[in-house]
N, C-alpha and C positions, 0 to 999 in steps of 0.2 A: 281227524290221523291220531292215534293211539302213542300212548307214552315212551312203549318198546321203540316202535317205528322213529319216534323222534330221536331217543337215545341212540339206535341202530345209526342214522343218519348222521349223526353228533359223531359217533366212534369213526364211521367211514372216512367222514372230511377231514377228523383231525391226525389219521394213519397219514391219508392222502397228503396233507402240512407237512408231515413232519419226513414223508420220503420225498417231496419236492426240496424242503430244508437241506436234506441230506446230500440230494445231489445236488444242489446250489454249492454245499461247503465243499464237497468231494472236488467238483469242479473248478473252486478257488484254489483248493488244496492244492490241485493237480498243477495250474498253471503257477504256484507260487514257488512248486518245486521246480518246475521246468527252468522258470526263471532265475533262480536260485543254485542253477545245477552249475557246478565250476568248468568252463571251457580254456581251452588253452589257445593263449593270443602272442601275438610277437611284439617286444617291447624295444626302445633306446637305450642301450646304456650308458649311451649319452648324447652331448646334445651333436647333431648331424646337421652341418650347411648344406645351403640351397647350392647345388650343381656338387655335391660329393659322391662319388663312386661306393656304394654302398659292401662292406665288408663283413663277414659273420662276427669277427670279434664286437662289430659295435652294435651287436644284437645278442635280446635273449630272448624267453619263452616262461611264461607267468600263467597263473591259474586265476580267473574272475570269475564273479558271478556273471549267467549270461547277459542278466539285464544290462550290464553296465561295458560288455562286448560292444566296440564301434561297428556302424558295418561296414564292409568292405575292408575288413583288419585280417592282414595275413594271420594263420592259425600254426604254421610251422615254418622255422628258419629255411627247409630245405626248398621251399616253396620264392624263396630267394636267392639263397646261394647256394652256387654250385661245389659237387662234394670236395674239392681242393679249398674251401672257404672263400672262393673268390664268387663275383657276382654281376649279372650284366643287368642290375639296376643303378640308377642315380636318383635323389631325391629332388623333386621338383619344387620343394619347401622346404623351410628349415623345421629338421623333428627335435622336440625337446625332448629332455631326459626323462624316461620310463613312460612316455608318451608310444600309443598303440601306433605300429606302423602299416599305415594303410595302403592299398593299392592305389587310391587317388593321389598319394602325397609323392608316390615312385615311378619313373618310366623306364620302359626296356630300352635298353642300348641298341640301335637299330644300325645296320651294315648299309644302308641306303641314305645314312646323312644324318645331319642334326636337328632336323625338325621336331623328332620326339623328343628332344632334350630341352627344349624351348619351355621354361617357366608358364602358368597361366598366367594373362594379364602382360605379357611382355613379347616381343617381337624380336627376330634375330636379326644384326644388322654387321654389317663386315667396315672395319674402319682400319684405314691406315694411319700408325701415327709414325711420326717422325723419328723415333727412337728404334733403337733393337734390341728386342729383349734379352739376346743371347742367349737364350735358352733358360735365362732364369726363372720368368714367368711360365707359370704351368696351366692346363685347362682345367676349371673347376675354382679360381681364384677369383678375389674381390679387389676392385680399383676403383680409385676415384680418378675421374676425367677433368682437366685441366686445358683450357685455351689460352695461347699467349697471342694476344690481335695488337695490332699498332692501328690508332687511329688520332682523330684532332679533335681537340676537347673545346668546350665553349669558348675559351681565348685562345684559340686558333693554334694552340701548342700543340705538338704533333707527342704522343705520349705511348710509352709501350705497356700494358696492363695483362696481368696474369688474372683470368676468369676462373672458377671454378664452377662446371656446368652439370655434373652428374657425380653420385655418391653413391658407394657399394654396389657397384656393378658387377654382374657375375659373367666371366669369360668362359665361353663356350669352346671357343677353340682358338689355338695358336699356329698360326702357317694353316697346314693341315693336319695339324693334331689336335682333335675333338677330345671331349670327355669321356673316357672309358675306352676309347679306340689304341689299339696296341699301335706303340710307336715305330714308324716306318723305316726305314735305312735311309730313306732320301730326307727325312725331317730335317735333319740337321743344314740343309740347304734349301729348305722353304723360307720363303718370306716371313721372318716370325714378327716382325713391325707390323703386320697382318691381324688382326684381332676379329675374332666373331663375339660379338657381345648381345645380352639379353638386356634390351632396354625395352622402355615404357616406350607408346609415343613423343609424348612430351619430350622427355630424354633424346629420343633418337631426333627430333626436330633442330632441337641447342646441339648435338654432338655434329649434323650434319651442315646446319648455319656456321659452326665455327671452323667446322674442316675447309669449309671456301674460303673463310675471312682471313684465317690464320693458321699455326700449328697446334697441334695435339699434344698433347703430355698425359703421363698417367703415373700413379701411386700405385704400389701394391702394400692390399691392406694386411696388417696379420690375422692371423687365422682366429674366425672367431671375432673380430670385430664389425659389428654389423650399428655401431651409432653414427648418428647422422650429424657434423660439425657445423656450425656456423664459422663459415670461411667470408671474408670480405676479399673483394678484389682488392690487388696489389698492383701502384702503379711505380713504374721505374722511378719517377722523378720524388717519389717518398721514398726513395732508399739511397740515390745518388744524391749529395749535394754540391755546390760549389767548393770547390777544391782549394784552399788557402796554407799557404805557408809563411809561419811566423820565425820572424829572425830576431832572437834574445842577443842583446848584449848589455854591458852595465852602463854605457853611454847610450845605446840606440835601441832601440823597442819601439815594432812596429808591425801591423797584422798587412803581409802584403798580398793581394790580389794579383797575380800574374795576367796580365791580359795582350803583351805581344812582346816578341823577342827584344825591341828595343826598351821597353822599360825594365825587362829581366836585366840586360847588362848595367842600364843606370843604377839600377838597385845593389848589383854586385859593387859595380866601382865606388859606390859611396859607400857599402859595409869595409871594402879593403881600406878605404882613405880613413875611416874612422877608427882604425886597430893599429893605423901608425904610427 
């Protein structure tokens, strides 16, 4: 093969190498431009607690590089909110401030009940409390649940004890009024001591058990309080002590523990005689 042919072949391969290198670099550049292309996403302007009905003032729109846009993110507030600023969605999980709002974290309020409102990892349980919330408690609130139980301890002493059994529980419904529903005229007459709660299976077991063994009470949490507190069971005997009365006198000082009516009369007579 002559030197001219060898040179020609070398030039051809060099041109092909440059061509393919150009194609590769152009492809990378195109992909980079696509990934860095700004896209509009919906973000939270504030912390949106679990079980909150979404409102327009809670949301904002901003542009981020396409590669940073999360899957299932909403691209426009109009996809969530109605023209009047209200919404048919509630949050299934807590959404942090500046977090992108994903469709997987919201649920559309259904007219067929509250099954669509139950957050992942929980079940809905109707619980009857022996107190009436009297309209104070509203759907979407968070509560801590306590059980008041009477039992016999190892010393065969009857004990009244308060047990904390579940914390930071989402209230899905109060009586017939559930999250996001329009309050009905007869809601005031509904059983507001019947709550529908979102509970894990473990918490549901405890609530069901103690509802059979004692009475249930709840505390309403302030908005945004998601902390789990270390609360120990409390016995009535640790608060209520034996009642004693001390009679103080210059010539007579004594701790007196009243046991029966006769002893009380004797002490009174003695006290009167001392002061004559």
